[in-house]
N, C-alpha and C positions, 0 to 999 in steps of 0.2 A: 713627426718623424716616427716611422715604424720601429718597433723594438728589434734589436739585433741579439737579444739575450738568448742563450741556449737553455734548454730545459734538461735538468739532470734526470736520467732514467734509472741509473744504477751506479753504485759506488762500492768499490772493494779495496780494503787496505792490503797492501802487499808487504809493507814493512813498517814497524813502529819502534822508535828509539827516542831517547831524550833529545838528540840533536837532529834527527831526520825521520820524517814520516812520509811514506810514498803511497799514493793511492791510484787506482785505475778507474776512470769514470767512463760511463756510456751516456752520451748526450744526443739530443736532437736539436737541430738548428731551426729557426723560424721557417726556412724553406723546406723543412721535412727531411733533411739529410741526417743520417745516423753517423755520429762520430764515435768510433770505438776501435781501439782504446784511446783515451786521452789521459795522459799521466800528469798528476799534480803532486808537487812537493809541498808538504805542510811544515811551516816553521813558526816559532813564536814571533811576536812583534819585536822589532829591534829599535834601539835608540842610539843617537850619536849627537855630538855637540862640538861646535867650534868653541873651545874653552879659552878664555882670556884671563890672565892673572892680574893681580893688583897693579903690577908694573906695566900693564898694557901689552905684554907679549902673549902670543898664542902658545898654549900648552899642547904639544903634539906628542904622538907616540910612535915608536918604531917597533915592529914585531914581524916575525916570520909568518908567512901565510902559505900553508902546505898546498892549498888548492891552486895557487898561482906559482908556487915554487920559488918565491923570493921574499926577502925582507922588505917591507913597505913602510913608508911614512904615512901615517893616518891621523885622524882625529879620534879622541877617546869615544868609546861606546860599546854596545854589546846587546845581548838578548835580554828581553824582559823576563823576569822571574814570575812564577804564578803568584807569589806573595806581594809583588809590587802593586800598589793601589792605583797607580796611574803611570803614564809615560814619564812625567816629570819626576816622580819618585824613583823610577828606574834609572833615568839619566843621572840624577844626583848620586845614586848608589854606584853606578858605573864610573862616574868621574872620581869619586872618592876612592874606590877600589883600585883603579888603574893609575891615577895620578897622585893620590894622597891629598887632594885639594877639595875644599868646600867652596861654594860660590854664593855671593850675595844675590845675584840676579840670574834667573833662568827664564829665557823668552822662548816660547813655542813658535817654531817657524813653519810648521805644517808636516805633512806626511807624503811619502812617495812609495811607489811599488818597486821592490827590488827586481822582480821579473814577473810581471803580470801574466805572461803567457804560460808559465809553468809553476809559479809559487803563489801561495795564498796570503803571505804576510805583508806588513807595511813597515817602513822605517820612519820613526818619529824624529824630526830634526829640531835642534835647539841651538841657541846662542847663550852661553854661560859666561858671565863676567864677574869681576871682583874676586877672583880665585885666591884663596889663602892656603898655603901648605900647612896641614894640621896633623898628618900622620904619614907613616911609611905606606907604600903600596900594599894592597891585600889581594894578590893575584890568584887566579884559579890555578889548579894543579898543572895545566898544560900551557900556561901563559908565561912568557918571558918578555917583558915590555921595558923598553928604554924610553925615558921622557926626554923630549927635545923642545927647547924654548926658541921661538922664532918671532921676529917682528911681524906686524901685519903686512908690511911691504914685502917681506920675504915670503909670506903665505900667498900673497897676490901673484908674485913672480912664479911660485910653484904651480899655481893654477894656470897661468899663461904659458908655462913651459912644459905642461903635462907631467909635472913632478909628483902629483898625487894620482896613483893608479886606480884606487878604489872609487868607482863611479858614485856610489852612495855618499861617500865622504866629500867628493867634489861638489855634488849637488848641495849638501848642507853648507859647505864653506861658501858657495856662491850666494845662497839665500842669506846667510849670516852677513857677508860683506855688503850685500845690497841693503839689508836691514840697517847696517851701521853706516850706510852711504859712503862706503869706502871704495866702491867700484863703479865706474861709469857704465851706464847701459848704452849699447850701440844703437 
């Protein structure tokens, strides 16, 4: 198969901030077509997990999402920090900060692209189990997060009824349920 990869000719940063970096690229396709401008948003890697407590219930979070303009039910997770040694370290940190729980087992489920057309980062997905409440939440300044405990059957019904809107979280939950053999493949 012939390569479909574009060649980067020039890149210019338009905006740099802790939470958003935007650049404008000039590229050439294998067929020789110049693509200019092509905008790319740079973000750090993200992590999320379907978190299961010692009692077998999923530990979900509710929080307001300004981009969508609604309060959403989600799974815990967030951005990787530069000091995180690995995605697993990052997800364990996020789980502790957002839920106050530590987890006996953390299984890596893979990675997915949030939006490969315009963003450069990946989401690392995990299944965390054996969660124990060990502290109060340690939330970021702009976070207000409510913890919600659901049975796995309730989580499956949310997936089937489009009750989780965040597509990256749906993907992680699906991989986790498949890993746990809780959902039948069609």
